[in-house]
C-alpha positions in Angstrom: 120.4 121.4 110.4 121.0 119.1 107.3 117.5 118.1 106.2 114.7 120.8 105.7 111.3 119.8 104.2 109.1 123.1 103.4 105.7 122.9 102.3 105.0 126.4 101.0 101.3 127.4 100.2 100.6 124.0 98.9 98.3 122.9 101.7 94.9 124.1 102.1 94.4 126.5 105.2 98.2 125.8 106.1 100.5 128.2 104.5 103.5 126.8 105.9 104.5 123.1 107.1 108.1 122.3 107.9 109.7 119.1 108.8 113.5 119.3 109.8 116.4 117.2 111.3 119.4 118.5 112.7 122.8 116.6 112.2 125.9 117.7 114.4 128.5 116.1 116.2 127.1 114.5 119.4 129.4 116.5 121.8 128.5 120.0 120.6 126.6 121.7 123.4 123.1 123.0 122.6 119.7 123.8 124.3 116.4 122.5 122.9 113.6 124.6 121.6 112.2 127.5 123.9 110.8 131.0 124.0 113.8 133.5 123.7 114.3 137.1 123.3 115.7 138.7 120.2 116.4 142.5 119.4 113.0 142.8 117.8 111.0 140.7 119.9 110.4 137.1 120.9 111.4 134.1 118.9 111.0 130.3 119.6 114.2 128.7 118.8 116.8 126.4 120.1 120.4 127.7 121.0 123.9 126.6 120.1 125.9 126.7 123.3 129.2 126.6 121.6 129.1 129.5 119.0 125.8 131.1 119.8 123.0 131.6 117.7 120.7 129.1 116.4 120.1 127.0 113.2 116.2 127.2 113.0 113.5 129.4 114.6 110.1 131.2 114.2 109.5 134.9 115.1 106.2 136.5 116.5 106.0 137.9 112.8 105.6 134.3 111.5 108.9 134.6 109.9 110.4 130.9 109.8 114.1 130.5 109.2 116.1 127.2 108.7 119.9 126.8 107.9 121.8 124.0 106.4 125.5 123.7 106.0 127.0 123.4 102.7 130.0 121.3 101.8 133.4 123.0 101.3 134.3 124.0 98.0 137.5 121.8 98.4 137.7 118.2 97.0 138.2 116.8 100.8 135.1 115.1 102.4 135.8 116.6 105.9 133.1 118.2 107.9 135.5 120.6 109.7 134.9 124.6 109.5 137.1 127.4 109.3 136.5 128.6 112.9 138.1 131.8 112.1 135.0 132.8 110.3 131.8 134.3 111.9 129.2 131.7 113.2 126.3 130.9 110.7 123.9 130.9 113.6 124.2 134.6 113.6 122.8 134.8 110.1 119.6 133.0 111.5 119.2 135.4 114.2 119.4 138.3 111.8 116.8 136.7 109.6 114.5 136.2 112.7 114.6 139.7 113.6 113.3 140.9 110.3 109.8 142.3 109.7 109.1 139.6 106.8 110.8 137.1 104.9 111.2 139.6 101.9 112.9 142.0 104.4 115.2 139.2 105.8 116.5 138.6 102.3 117.0 142.1 101.4 119.2 142.5 104.4 121.1 139.4 104.0 122.0 139.8 100.5 124.2 142.6 101.8 126.3 139.9 103.8 130.1 140.7 103.8 132.1 138.4 101.3 134.0 135.5 102.7 132.7 136.1 106.2 130.9 132.7 107.0 131.5 129.1 105.9 128.9 127.9 103.1 125.3 127.5 103.9 121.7 127.6 102.4 119.1 129.5 104.4 115.4 129.0 103.9 113.3 132.0 104.9 109.3 132.0 104.8 106.6 133.8 106.3 103.7 132.0 104.8 103.3 134.5 102.0 106.7 134.4 100.5 109.4 131.9 100.6 113.0 132.5 99.6 116.3 130.4 99.5 119.7 132.2 100.0 122.7 130.4 99.1 126.1 131.6 100.5 129.3 130.5 99.1 131.8 133.4 99.5 128.8 135.8 98.8 125.1 135.7 99.0 122.6 135.0 96.4 119.0 134.3 96.6 116.0 133.0 94.7 112.3 133.4 95.6 110.5 130.0 95.8 107.2 129.1 93.9 104.4 127.6 95.9 105.0 123.8 96.6 107.2 121.4 98.4 111.0 122.2 98.9 113.7 120.0 100.1 116.9 121.5 101.3 120.0 119.7 102.6 123.9 119.8 102.1 124.1 120.3 98.5 122.5 122.9 96.2 119.8 121.6 94.0 120.6 121.8 90.3 117.5 124.0 89.7 118.4 126.4 92.3 121.9 126.7 90.9 120.2 127.5 87.6 117.8 130.0 88.8 120.9 131.8 90.5 122.7 131.6 87.4 125.6 129.6 88.8 126.4 126.3 87.3 129.3 125.5 89.5 128.5 126.1 93.1 129.0 122.4 93.6 132.0 122.4 91.2 131.2 118.9 90.0 127.5 119.4 90.2 124.7 117.3 92.1 125.8 113.6 91.1 123.5 110.5 91.5 126.4 109.0 93.2 126.5 111.6 96.0 124.8 110.5 99.1 123.4 113.6 100.1 122.1 114.4 96.6 120.4 110.8 96.6 118.7 111.7 99.9 117.1 114.9 98.5 115.8 113.1 95.7 114.4 110.1 97.8 112.9 112.5 100.2 111.2 114.6 97.4 109.7 111.5 96.0 108.3 110.5 99.5 106.8 114.0 100.1 105.1 114.3 96.9 103.6 110.8 97.6 102.5 111.9 101.0 100.8 114.9 99.6 98.5 112.6 97.5 97.4 110.6 100.5 94.1 112.3 101.3 92.8 112.4 105.0 96.4 111.6 106.4 97.8 113.8 109.0 100.8 115.3 107.5 102.8 115.4 110.8 102.4 111.6 110.9 103.6 111.2 107.3 106.5 113.8 107.8 107.7 112.0 111.1 108.0 109.0 109.1 110.3 110.5 106.7 112.2 112.0 109.3 112.9 108.7 110.8 113.9 106.9 107.7 117.1 104.9 107.4 118.9 103.3 104.4 121.0 100.3 104.7 124.7 101.4 104.9 128.3 100.6 105.9 131.3 102.4 107.4 131.4 104.8 104.3 129.8 107.5 106.6 132.9 107.3 109.0 135.1 107.6 105.8 133.4 110.8 105.0 133.6 112.1 108.3 137.1 111.6 108.7 137.9 113.0 105.2 139.2 109.7 103.6 138.4 108.6 100.3 138.1 104.7 100.4 135.0 102.8 100.9 132.3 101.9 98.1 129.3 101.1 100.2 126.1 103.1 101.0 126.7 106.1 103.1 124.5 106.8 106.3 124.4 110.3 105.0 121.8 109.0 102.4 119.2 108.4 105.5 117.2 111.1 106.8 117.9 110.1 110.3 121.8 109.9 110.3 124.0 107.9 112.8 127.6 107.6 112.2 130.0 105.8 114.8 128.7 107.5 117.9 130.2 110.7 117.0 127.8 112.5 114.6 124.3 112.2 113.6 120.8 113.5 114.0 120.4 115.4 117.4 116.9 116.6 117.0 113.7 116.8 114.7 111.0 119.4 114.7 107.6 119.5 112.8 106.0 122.9 112.5 102.5 123.9 110.8 101.2 127.5 110.6 97.5 127.6 110.0 95.2 130.1 108.9 93.5 129.6 112.2 96.2 130.5 114.9 94.6 128.2 117.4 95.4 125.3 115.0 99.3 126.1 114.8 101.2 123.1 115.8 105.0 122.4 117.0 106.3 118.9 117.7 109.9 118.2 118.6 112.2 115.5 119.6 115.3 115.8 122.1 117.4 113.2 120.2 117.1 111.2 116.7 113.4 110.6 115.9 113.9 107.1 115.2 114.7 106.7 119.0 112.7 109.6 120.6 109.0 110.4 120.3 107.7 113.6 119.2 106.6 116.0 122.1 103.8 118.3 121.4 105.3 121.8 122.1 102.6 123.9 120.5 102.2 125.7 123.8 105.5 127.7 122.6 103.6 129.0 119.8 100.8 130.4 121.9 103.3 131.9 124.1 105.1 133.3 121.1 101.9 135.0 120.0 102.5 134.3 116.4 101.0 137.3 114.6 99.2 136.8 111.3 99.7 139.1 108.4 98.3 139.3 104.9 99.6 135.8 104.2 96.6 134.6 106.3 94.3 135.4 103.5 96.7 134.0 100.8 95.2 131.3 98.7 97.2 128.1 98.4 98.1 126.9 95.1 
């Protein structure tokens, strides 16, 4: 997954609201969102048929987990990964099997060094939210209530909170398309939250469908070449690159203080082309259990 929007304890009566787009090579096989089994109980999640595991999911304990890949620390622009390392999808499954977001982070901070390709993992249960950053080793920061945007670069404020100023080596530059995307999305989300009376799903769906004008720079980045000076399709929320790579699916999730009001909408394909389908019945089948977070006031 490459774009993750999380509204953590900042919407009245809805401790957690999520919007997410998954960007991936179009020929990588996967199954869509479904009720599945885990070691500790049922989960709702898609499935990566190539490496196993998943990139996003929700457990019956109301633990939400979403993973975004991070760029390699090398200077190349390639999207290739070291396949000798363990699948990052295993990490998502480990978090979904935890009792709580806090418990998941406690477990994942013990991940073996240099075992996975770089990633960011957001774990939330409506009461607590954490962001774990893995670049050779795991580091985590607890997130304050509010909107959080996670992508393929580490936010400068997160780097500062982790006490690591060089995770991206060159830092987040205004010219980096993935960084520009996060800035644009954050501005759009903050504006959306001021629009009283508007359904959040409607507004978040619009953000997930957004494109920016671009040229072939995205293909240049995908193939690891350095030429090209136009705007990149990776700056779009909904990504399309040369019929080879792009946004494969999208989801909207809302956990409410009233369990009957929980919502899940998904698309099988890019949200600019496919309508969202109401999959809230999966949450009822999952039987999401409310914890102390149900009484936690939003900020």
